[in-house]
C-alpha positions as CSV (number, residue, x, y, z in Angstrom):
1,M,17.8,-25.0,-71.2
2,T,14.5,-23.4,-69.6
3,N,13.5,-20.1,-70.9
4,F,12.1,-18.2,-67.7
5,A,10.8,-14.7,-66.8
6,I,10.7,-12.2,-63.9
7,I,8.3,-9.9,-62.7
8,S,10.2,-7.5,-60.1
9,L,6.9,-5.9,-57.3
10,G,7.7,-2.7,-54.9
11,C,10.3,-1.2,-53.8
12,P,14.2,-1.0,-55.3
13,K,15.9,-3.4,-52.8
14,N,13.5,-5.7,-54.3
15,L,14.9,-5.0,-57.5
16,V,18.2,-5.5,-56.2
17,D,17.1,-9.0,-55.0
18,S,15.6,-10.0,-58.7
19,E,18.8,-8.9,-60.6
20,K,20.8,-11.2,-58.5
21,V,18.3,-14.1,-58.9
22,V,18.2,-13.5,-62.8
23,A,22.1,-13.5,-62.7
24,T,22.3,-16.5,-60.9
25,L,19.6,-18.1,-62.8
26,T,21.5,-17.6,-66.4
27,Q,24.7,-18.5,-65.0
28,S,23.5,-22.0,-64.3
29,G,22.2,-21.9,-67.8
30,Y,18.4,-20.9,-67.5
31,T,17.6,-18.4,-70.4
32,L,15.9,-14.7,-69.6
33,V,13.2,-13.6,-71.9
34,P,10.7,-10.8,-72.2
35,E,7.6,-11.8,-69.6
36,N,4.8,-13.1,-72.4
37,T,7.2,-14.1,-74.9
38,N,7.7,-18.4,-75.1
39,E,8.6,-18.8,-71.1
40,E,8.0,-21.6,-69.6
41,L,8.7,-20.7,-66.1
42,V,8.0,-17.2,-64.2
43,V,9.5,-15.9,-61.1
44,L,7.4,-13.4,-59.6
45,N,9.2,-11.4,-57.1
46,T,6.9,-9.9,-54.2
47,C,5.8,-7.1,-52.0
48,A,3.8,-7.4,-48.7
49,F,4.7,-4.2,-47.2
50,I,1.1,-3.2,-46.9
51,T,-2.0,-3.8,-48.4
52,S,-2.3,-2.3,-51.2
53,A,1.3,-4.3,-52.1
54,I,-0.5,-7.3,-51.1
55,E,-3.2,-6.8,-53.9
56,E,-1.2,-6.1,-56.6
57,T,1.1,-9.2,-55.4
58,L,-2.4,-11.4,-55.4
59,D,-3.3,-9.5,-58.6
60,N,0.1,-11.1,-60.5
61,I,-0.4,-14.1,-59.2
62,N,-4.2,-14.7,-60.4
63,D,-2.8,-13.9,-63.7
64,L,-0.2,-15.7,-64.1
65,I,-2.6,-18.6,-62.7
66,A,-4.3,-17.7,-65.1
67,R,-1.7,-18.2,-67.5
68,K,-1.2,-21.6,-66.5
69,K,-4.9,-23.2,-67.1
70,Q,-4.3,-21.7,-70.4
71,G,-1.4,-23.3,-71.4
72,S,1.1,-20.5,-72.1
73,L,3.0,-21.4,-68.8
74,K,4.3,-24.5,-67.3
75,Y,5.6,-23.0,-63.8
76,L,5.3,-20.5,-61.3
77,V,7.8,-19.2,-58.9
78,V,6.5,-16.9,-56.0
79,M,9.9,-15.5,-53.9
80,G,10.4,-12.2,-51.5
81,C,8.1,-10.7,-48.7
82,F,4.9,-12.1,-49.9
83,S,6.3,-15.5,-49.2
84,S,7.9,-14.8,-46.3
85,R,5.2,-12.9,-44.7
86,Y,2.7,-15.9,-44.8
87,Q,3.3,-19.6,-44.0
88,E,4.4,-21.4,-46.4
89,E,2.0,-24.2,-45.2
90,V,-1.0,-21.9,-45.3
91,L,0.4,-20.8,-48.9
92,S,0.8,-23.9,-50.6
93,K,-2.8,-25.0,-49.2
94,E,-4.8,-21.9,-50.4
95,I,-2.8,-21.2,-53.8
96,P,-1.8,-25.1,-55.0
97,E,-1.2,-23.2,-58.1
98,V,1.9,-22.1,-57.3
99,D,4.6,-24.6,-57.6
100,L,7.3,-23.0,-55.6
101,W,7.2,-20.7,-52.9
102,L,10.2,-19.2,-51.7
103,P,10.8,-17.0,-48.8
104,I,13.3,-14.8,-48.2
105,K,15.6,-16.5,-45.9
106,D,15.6,-19.9,-49.1
107,E,15.9,-17.0,-52.0
108,Q,20.2,-17.6,-52.6
109,K,18.8,-21.7,-53.1
110,V,16.8,-20.6,-55.9
111,V,18.7,-22.4,-58.5
112,Q,18.8,-25.5,-56.3
113,A,15.1,-25.1,-56.1
114,V,14.3,-24.4,-59.4
115,S,16.4,-27.1,-60.7
116,T,14.7,-30.3,-58.8
117,L,11.1,-28.4,-59.7
118,L,12.1,-29.2,-63.2
119,N,13.6,-32.5,-62.6
120,I,16.9,-30.9,-64.4
121,K,20.3,-31.2,-63.3
122,P,21.6,-28.1,-62.0
123,V,24.8,-26.7,-64.4
124,I,27.8,-25.4,-61.5
125,S,28.7,-22.0,-62.8
126,Q,32.1,-20.7,-63.0
127,K,31.2,-17.0,-63.5
128,N,31.1,-14.6,-61.1
129,K,28.0,-11.8,-62.2
130,L,26.2,-10.5,-59.5
131,Y,23.5,-9.0,-61.2
132,H,22.0,-9.0,-64.5
133,K,20.7,-5.4,-65.0
134,L,16.7,-5.2,-65.3
135,N,16.6,-1.3,-65.6
136,E,18.4,1.6,-66.8
137,S,22.0,0.9,-67.1
138,H,23.8,4.2,-66.3
139,F,22.1,3.9,-62.7
140,S,22.3,1.1,-59.8
141,Y,20.9,0.5,-56.7
142,L,22.9,-0.8,-54.3
143,K,22.1,-2.5,-50.9
144,I,23.8,-2.4,-48.0
145,S,22.1,-3.8,-45.4
146,E,19.1,-6.8,-45.0
147,G,16.5,-6.2,-42.4
148,C,15.1,-3.7,-39.5
149,N,15.6,-3.0,-35.8
150,N,13.1,0.2,-36.0
151,H,10.4,-1.8,-35.2
152,C,7.7,1.3,-36.2
153,T,3.8,0.0,-35.3
154,Y,2.5,0.3,-38.6
155,C,5.4,-1.7,-39.9
156,T,5.7,-5.5,-41.3
157,I,9.4,-5.1,-42.3
158,P,11.5,-6.6,-38.8
159,K,9.0,-9.6,-39.3
160,I,9.1,-9.6,-43.1
161,R,13.4,-9.6,-43.3
162,G,14.4,-9.7,-39.5
163,S,17.0,-8.0,-37.6
164,Y,19.7,-5.5,-39.5
165,S,22.7,-7.1,-40.7
166,S,25.0,-4.7,-42.4
167,K,26.9,-6.2,-45.2
168,S,30.7,-5.6,-44.9
169,I,32.2,-2.6,-46.5
170,E,34.7,-5.3,-48.9
171,E,30.7,-6.8,-49.8
172,V,29.4,-3.9,-50.7
173,L,32.3,-2.7,-52.5
174,K,32.4,-5.4,-54.7
175,D,28.6,-4.8,-55.7
176,A,29.4,-1.5,-56.3
177,R,32.6,-2.2,-58.3
178,Q,30.3,-4.9,-60.6
179,Q,27.7,-2.5,-61.1
180,I,30.0,0.0,-62.0
181,S,31.4,-2.7,-64.9
182,L,28.0,-3.1,-65.9
183,G,27.3,0.9,-66.8
184,A,26.4,2.7,-63.6
185,K,27.4,6.1,-63.4
186,E,25.1,6.7,-60.4
187,L,24.7,4.6,-57.1
188,I,21.7,4.8,-55.2
189,V,22.7,3.6,-51.8
190,I,19.7,1.7,-50.2
191,A,18.7,0.1,-47.3
192,E,15.7,-0.3,-45.1
193,D,17.6,1.9,-43.0
194,T,20.9,3.4,-44.6
195,T,22.0,5.0,-41.7
196,E,22.0,2.1,-39.6
197,W,24.8,0.7,-41.6
198,G,27.5,-0.2,-39.5
199,T,26.0,-0.1,-36.1
200,D,26.5,-3.8,-36.0
201,I,30.3,-3.6,-37.3
202,F,31.5,-0.6,-35.4
203,G,28.9,0.0,-32.5
204,K,27.3,3.0,-34.1
205,P,25.9,4.0,-37.2
206,S,29.1,4.7,-39.8
207,L,27.6,5.4,-43.0
208,H,30.0,8.6,-43.8
209,I,32.6,5.8,-43.2
210,L,31.3,3.5,-46.5
211,L,30.3,6.2,-47.9
212,S,33.9,7.8,-48.4
213,E,34.7,4.2,-49.8
214,L,32.3,4.5,-52.5
215,A,33.5,7.7,-53.4
216,Q,36.7,6.9,-54.4
217,L,35.2,4.5,-57.3
218,E,34.6,5.6,-61.3
219,V,31.4,6.5,-60.5
220,N,29.7,10.5,-61.0
221,W,26.8,10.4,-58.5
222,L,26.2,8.5,-54.7
223,R,22.9,9.2,-53.7
224,V,21.4,8.3,-50.7
225,L,17.7,7.2,-49.9
226,Y,16.1,6.1,-46.4
227,A,18.3,7.6,-43.8
228,Y,16.4,7.8,-40.1
229,P,16.6,10.9,-39.0
230,S,18.1,10.5,-35.1
231,K,20.7,8.6,-36.9
232,I,22.2,11.4,-39.1
233,T,25.4,12.1,-37.6
234,P,27.8,15.4,-38.0
235,A,30.2,13.0,-39.2
236,L,27.6,11.8,-42.4
237,I,26.9,15.7,-42.9
238,E,30.3,16.9,-42.8
239,T,30.8,13.9,-45.7
240,I,28.2,14.8,-47.7
241,K,29.6,18.2,-47.8
242,Q,32.6,17.8,-48.5
243,N,32.7,15.1,-51.2
244,P,31.6,16.0,-54.5
245,K,30.7,12.7,-55.6
246,I,27.8,12.6,-52.7
247,C,24.6,14.3,-54.1
248,H,23.5,17.2,-51.7
249,Y,20.3,15.3,-51.9
250,L,18.9,13.3,-48.9
251,D,15.6,11.2,-48.2
252,L,14.2,11.4,-44.7
253,P,10.8,9.8,-44.1
254,I,9.5,11.4,-41.2
255,Q,6.2,10.1,-41.5
256,H,5.1,12.9,-39.5
257,V,5.4,15.9,-36.7
258,S,3.2,15.3,-34.3
259,N,5.1,14.1,-31.2
260,H,2.4,11.8,-29.9
261,I,2.0,10.3,-33.4
262,L,5.3,10.2,-33.6
263,K,5.4,8.1,-30.0
264,N,2.8,5.8,-31.4
265,M,4.7,5.2,-33.9
266,N,7.9,4.2,-32.0
267,R,10.0,6.9,-34.1
268,K,12.2,7.6,-31.9
269,Y,12.4,11.3,-32.4
270,T,10.7,14.2,-31.7
271,K,9.7,17.3,-33.7
272,E,11.7,19.3,-32.2
273,S,14.8,17.2,-32.9
274,L,14.1,16.9,-36.4
275,I,13.3,20.4,-36.7
276,S,17.1,21.4,-35.1
277,L,18.5,18.8,-37.6
278,L,16.9,20.0,-40.8
279,K,18.2,23.4,-40.0
280,T,21.7,22.2,-39.4
281,L,21.2,20.3,-43.1
282,K,20.2,23.5,-44.5
283,E,23.2,25.6,-42.9
284,E,26.0,23.1,-43.5
285,I,24.6,22.4,-47.2
286,P,22.7,25.3,-48.6
287,D,21.8,23.7,-52.0
288,I,20.9,20.5,-50.3
289,V,17.7,19.0,-51.2
290,L,15.7,17.1,-48.9
291,R,12.8,14.4,-49.6
292,T,10.2,12.9,-47.1
293,S,7.4,10.9,-47.1
294,L,4.0,11.2,-44.8
295,I,1.7,8.3,-43.3
296,L,-1.7,10.6,-43.1
297,G,-4.5,8.9,-40.9
298,F,-2.7,7.2,-38.3
299,P,-4.7,5.7,-35.4
300,G,-5.7,8.6,-33.3
301,E,-4.3,11.5,-35.5
302,T,-6.7,14.5,-35.1
303,A,-7.8,17.7,-36.6
304,A,-4.6,19.6,-34.6
305,D,-2.5,17.6,-35.5
306,Q,-3.3,17.8,-39.6
307,N,-2.3,20.9,-38.7
308,E,0.5,20.7,-36.9
309,L,1.5,19.2,-40.1
310,L,0.6,22.0,-42.2
311,T,2.2,24.4,-40.5
312,F,5.3,22.5,-40.5
313,I,4.9,22.0,-44.4
314,E,4.6,25.2,-44.9
315,Q,8.2,26.5,-43.6
316,G,9.7,24.5,-46.6
317,F,12.3,22.5,-44.7
318,F,11.1,19.6,-47.6
319,D,11.4,20.1,-51.4
320,L,10.0,16.7,-51.9
321,V,7.3,15.5,-50.0
322,G,5.0,11.7,-50.8
323,C,2.2,11.1,-49.3
324,F,0.7,7.6,-48.3
325,P,-2.4,6.8,-46.0
326,Y,-2.4,4.5,-42.7
327,S,-4.2,1.3,-43.4
328,D,-4.4,-2.0,-40.8
329,E,-1.3,-4.7,-41.4
330,E,-1.7,-8.1,-39.9
331,G,0.8,-8.3,-36.7
332,T,1.5,-4.6,-36.7
333,P,0.7,-3.5,-33.0
334,A,-0.6,-0.1,-35.0
335,I,-4.0,-2.5,-35.7
336,R,-4.6,-2.7,-32.2
337,K,-4.9,1.0,-31.4
338,K,-8.8,2.6,-31.2
339,N,-9.6,5.8,-32.9
340,K,-9.0,4.9,-36.1
341,V,-9.5,7.7,-39.2
342,S,-12.1,7.0,-42.0
343,Q,-10.3,6.6,-45.2
344,K,-12.4,9.7,-46.7
345,L,-11.2,11.8,-44.0
346,T,-7.6,10.0,-44.7
347,H,-7.9,11.0,-48.2
348,K,-8.5,14.3,-47.6
349,R,-5.8,15.3,-45.4
350,T,-3.2,14.0,-47.9
351,Q,-5.2,16.0,-50.5
352,E,-4.1,18.9,-48.2
353,I,-0.8,18.2,-47.4
354,M,0.2,17.9,-51.4
355,I,-1.8,21.0,-52.5
356,S,0.6,22.8,-49.9
357,Q,3.9,21.4,-50.9
358,K,3.2,21.7,-54.3
359,N,2.7,25.5,-53.7
360,N,5.9,25.1,-51.5
361,Q,8.1,23.2,-53.7
362,Q,7.4,25.9,-56.8
363,K,8.8,28.5,-54.5
364,L,11.6,26.4,-53.3
365,N,12.7,25.6,-56.2
366,Q,13.0,29.1,-57.6
367,K,16.6,28.7,-55.7
368,H,17.9,26.8,-59.0
369,L,16.6,29.6,-61.9
370,G,19.9,30.7,-63.0
371,K,21.9,28.3,-61.7
372,T,24.4,25.9,-63.9
373,L,23.6,22.0,-63.2
374,D,24.7,19.1,-64.2
375,F,22.6,16.3,-65.1
376,V,22.4,13.0,-66.6
377,Y,20.6,12.5,-70.1
378,E,17.6,10.3,-69.8
379,G,16.0,10.3,-73.5
380,N,13.1,11.8,-75.3
381,G,14.5,15.5,-73.8
382,Y,14.4,15.1,-70.9
383,G,17.1,14.8,-67.9
384,R,17.9,14.6,-63.9
385,T,20.2,17.1,-62.3
386,Y,21.4,15.8,-58.4
387,R,17.7,17.3,-57.3
388,D,15.7,14.3,-58.0
389,A,16.3,10.5,-58.1
390,P,15.0,8.4,-60.3
391,D,11.6,7.2,-60.3
392,I,10.2,9.2,-57.8
393,D,10.8,12.8,-58.0
394,G,10.7,15.2,-61.2
395,Q,13.1,15.8,-64.0
396,L,14.8,18.3,-66.0
397,I,13.2,19.1,-69.3
398,L,15.7,20.3,-72.6
399,K,15.4,22.7,-74.8
400,G,17.6,23.2,-77.8
401,P,19.7,20.6,-79.9
402,I,19.4,17.0,-78.0
403,K,20.5,14.9,-80.8
404,K,24.1,15.6,-80.1
405,L,23.2,13.5,-76.2
406,Q,24.0,10.2,-75.2
407,V,21.8,7.9,-72.5
408,G,23.6,8.0,-69.2
409,S,26.0,10.6,-70.0
410,F,26.4,13.6,-68.3
411,Y,26.7,17.1,-69.3
412,Q,25.4,20.7,-67.9
413,T,22.7,23.1,-68.4
414,Q,21.5,26.5,-67.0
415,I,17.8,26.4,-65.2
416,Q,16.1,28.8,-67.6
417,K,12.6,28.4,-66.0
418,L,9.9,25.8,-64.0
419,K,7.5,23.7,-65.2
420,D,5.2,22.4,-62.1
421,Y,7.6,20.0,-60.2
422,D,10.0,20.3,-62.7
423,L,13.0,22.3,-64.4
424,V,13.8,23.8,-67.9
425,G,16.8,24.0,-69.1
426,R,18.8,24.4,-72.9
427,V,21.7,22.9,-73.9
428,N,23.9,24.7,-75.8
C-alpha cells in the first residue's frame, strides 16, 4: 500500500486533527513514513489564522511542489484551515500542482478522497484507533469542541471552523481513554474556547462538569488552555481548586486591558471585570499559575493604551505572557478600522511589554523557591512542573543524578534557584 508522510502546521488543535487523519489512513492500509524518505504522498495540514501562518503554509506548499517537479513526490494533499479559508475552485486554479484540497468539513472523508486520487480501492478497517501519536507519548492534547462563537473582530476562526459545537462527555471520555492507552499521563484540554464547553448541551458554560469526569481517569495531570475570561464560573474555579489532578494553571488569552480596545475587539469583558476575576483566582487558588497572550498594535491603540497595559502587567497578575503583533486579516471587521498602528511602533510596544514581563516573571518565580514540586521528566536533564505547558512555557533544569529518570515519569524535586524564566531543582 502507499507510503505517506504528514506535515502538521499551526496550533495543537491542528495536531489533534492530524493524529486522527493518520490513524484513519494507517488503519486503511496506508503506511506512515518520515517526511523526505520514500513517501509517495504528503498530507499537509495547514493553518491560516494570521498572515504569518498563511505565509508558512504557502512556503510549505511551494517546497512540496518543488519535490513533485523533481520527481521525489507523486501526490500532494492539502487539508485544514487554509483549504477552508479560501474557495476550493480558486485554490485549484491558482495552485494546480496540489492534487487534492480537503476543507475541514471533508477531513473525515480523507480515506475515500485519497483512495479516489490514487485510483485504489480503500480498505474497510475493523479497528477502532482514534489517534496515531505524533508527539511525545506522555502528554496529549484533548480537543473538546469545534468552532467558535466569540466573533472577535480580528479573528478568522468562526468563518474557517464554523459555530461552536461541544463534543459530548462520552465522546471526550472515549478520546481521553484512547490517549491514555497510548501513554498519555497528562491531558491538555483545548478548544477555540474551552470555557464555552457545554453551553450548547446544558445551556450554560459547564467545563467544570467535564473536568470532574476526566479527573476520574487514570491520568496524572489535567491542564486547561484557551479559557475565555468572561466564562470562568465559580464552579470551574472550585473544581480546579479541589481536584488534585487538575493543574493549578490556567491559560487566559485576554488580548488587552484598555476598555475601548476590548470593545473594538468585541471581547465581552472589561478591565474592571478582568481584574476582579484575576483577584478571585489568586485568592481562591494561591499557587495558581496564570498565562496570557496579548495583541499589540490593534487599530486605534494609543500611547495611553500602551501605558495602561504596561501598568497592568507590572501588577503581576500573570506569571507568563506572550505577545503577538496585530495583522490585518481578510474578511474580518478589524481590517476596515482606521488609525492603523505601524509595524515599527507595534514592535517597539511588544518589546516594552516583554521586557517588563521578564522582570516581573523573575520576581513571581520567587514563590517557588524552597518548594517541593512534582515534575514530569522530559529527557536531557529537563523536566516540567505544573507551571509549564509543553512547547509554550519554561522548563525545570535538573541537577544531580538523572540517569535513573525515565522520560514521561513523574518525580519530585525541591526548587533551589531560578535561571531566567526557568526553575532549577535537584534530583535526590
